[in-house]
N, C-alpha and C positions, 0 to 999 in steps of 0.2 A: 730360694724364696718359695714359700708355700702359702701364698695369700689365699688360695682356695679354702684353706682350713677356716679362715675367719668368716667366710660366707656360708659355712655349714649352718643349717637351720638352728641346731641347738646352740651354736656359738653366737649367732645373731640374736637369738632370744636372750642369751646370757648378757650380751652387751646392752640390749634394750632394757633389761631389768636393772642393770647397773646404772644406766643413764637416768632412768626414772628415779631411782633412789638418790642419785647425786643431785638431780634437779629438785626433788622434794626436800632434801636436806638443805640445799642452797636457799630456796625461796622461803622455807619455814624459818631458818635461822636469820635471814635478812628481815623478815617481818617481825619476829619476836625481838630481834636486836634493835630494830628501828624504834619500837615502842619504848624499850628500856633506855635507849640512847637519848630519846627526847626527854624522858624524866630525869636522867642523870645530867643532861646539859642544863636543864632548868635549875637543878640543885647546885651545879657547879657555878652558875652565874647568879644564884640567889643571894639573899641577905643573911642566910643562916650559916655561921662559920663552921659549926659542927657537921652540918650536912655537906658543906664543901670539902671538909677534911675527909670524911668517910668515903664520899664518891671519888675524890681525888686519889685516895689510897687504893680503891678498887680499880680504877683505870690504870694506875701505875703498876699494880701487880699483874693485871691481865695483859698489858702491853709489854711488860718487862720479862715475862716468862714464855717459853715456847708453847705454841698451841698444842703440840703433840703431848707435852707433859700435862697440860690441862685436861686433855681427853683421858689420859691414863689416870689422873687423880680422881676424876669424876667416875669413870667406869670401874676402876679397880680400887682406888683409895677409899671412896665413900662406902663401898660395899663391905669394907673391913671394920667399920665402926659398929660396935655392938648395939648402940642406940638405934641405928638405922636397920640393922639386921633383925632386931626385935619387932620392927614395924613394917618391913617391906613386903609382908605377905598379905596384910589386910588394911593398912592405914595409908590413905592418900596424902601426899603425892609420892610417898616413898615406894609404893608398889611399882612405879614406873622406872625405878633405878635398876630393875632387872632387865629392862628392855634396851638393847644396844642402840637403837635409833634415838631413843629419848636421851640417853647419855651423850651421844655425839651431838644431838641438837642443842642440848643445854650448854655444852662446851663451846660450840661455834657461836651460839647466840650471845653468850657472855663476852666472848672475845670481840666479835664485831660491834657489840654495844659499847665496849670501852673505847675503841678507835673512833667510832662514829660520834660518840658523846663529846670527845675532845675536839673533833672537827666542828661540830655544831656549836659547842660552847665558844670556840674561837670566833666563829662567824657572828654569834650573838654579841660578843664583846666589841666586835669591829663595826657594828651597826652605826651608821653616820649619825652624829648627834643632831643634825638638822632634821632628819626624819622624825626623831623622837620629839623634838621641840615643836615641829609642825603638827604632829598628832595631838600633843598637849594643848596647843593653841586652839584646836578644834574642840576642846573640852573632853578629850578621852582620858579615862582613868588609867591606872597602872596596868590592870589586867587587859583592858581594851588595847592599849598600846602594844602590849606583848603579843596578843593574839592577832591583831590586825596589821601591825607594822613590823615589829621586830622579828617574829618567827617567820612570816612569809619571806621577808628579805633574807634572813639567815639561811633558810632552807634552799632558796634559789642559789645563793652564792656557794653553798656547800655541795651542790650537785656535781660539779666536775671532780672534786676530790672523792665524793661518795661513789662515783662510777668506778674509780680505781679500787675502792674498797670492795665493791661487789665482785669485780673480776678476781681480785685476790682471794676472796672467800670461795669462789668457784674452784680455784686451784687448791685451796686449803682443804676442801672437802675430800681430797684424795687421802688425807690422814685418817678418814673414817675407816679405811681398809685395815687399820691397826686394831680395830675393835672386832673381836671374833663374831662370826655370823652376820656381819654387815656386808652386803653385796652391793657395793658402790661400783663406779666405773673402773677404778684402779683394781679393786678386788676381782672384778670380772676378768680383767686382763691377766691378773696373776693366776687365776684359775685356768684360763686357756693356756698360759705358759706352762703350768704344772702338768696339764693333761697331754700337751703335744710337744713340749720342750722347744717352743718357738718364741723366745723372748722378744726378738726384734719385731716380728709381725704382730704379736699380741699387744705390746705396749705402743707401737706406732698406731695401731687402730684406735686405741684409747686416746692417744695424743690428738689424733684427727678429730675425734668427737669433742674433746675438750676445746680444741681450737675453734671448731664450728660454733660451739655454745658461747665461747668468749666473743666471737664475731657478732653473734646475735645480741649479746648483752651490750657490747660497745655501741652497736647500731641503735639499740633502744635508747641508751643514754644520750647519744648524739641528737636524736630526735627530741628528747626531753630538754636538752640544753638549747636547741633552736627555739623551742616553744617558750621556755621560761626565762632564757637569758638573751632573747633577741634584742633587748634594749641596750645591751653591751656591745653589740656588733657595730663596726664602723659604718657611719652613714654614707650612702652613695651620693656622690656629687651630681 
């Protein structure tokens, strides 16, 4: 074992850069995906049949195909379309499709949006009828009931499942290493491996960093659950 290679300044800097890229990709995709998921969940539970069908087809496709293929389709596939090639030098937003980070971010955001939308839509549908009736009895309109009763309740109940989605997205960011010139944590480990032919040390170091990041994420969501789901805890006698 040659663990001292991992602690060389240039390799520590490589892992630090990869970790920052991974965290930036994770939090950006979760933020964009959360906004998209909220819109999709409202459409999935809304009264418009066409919107439900379109969003349902989107979530079905995104959840039914591998994330790696989605990354490839966005990074390689869209770039082959002549309509986009004619515009990606000077027309926004097509100019961003030449950037590896943007393509990976788009793929991860759409993927997590599909999963989160279905979780949130399920929580909205399962809102207790008594909560809605009580809000209506206070004279709240449809929008007020949605904003002040249904959504807060659904978001709280979705939190445990969403914590799993966030951790899974952290692991999925390793697929960004398949995009050329993307130096995420897995790509950093691959570069150390190719430079020193030490696969065990290189990938174990990356695995430890993923594990520590997962531990922090899980701890954060546990605190969130204690804060927002305290009313579900068993009452002390």
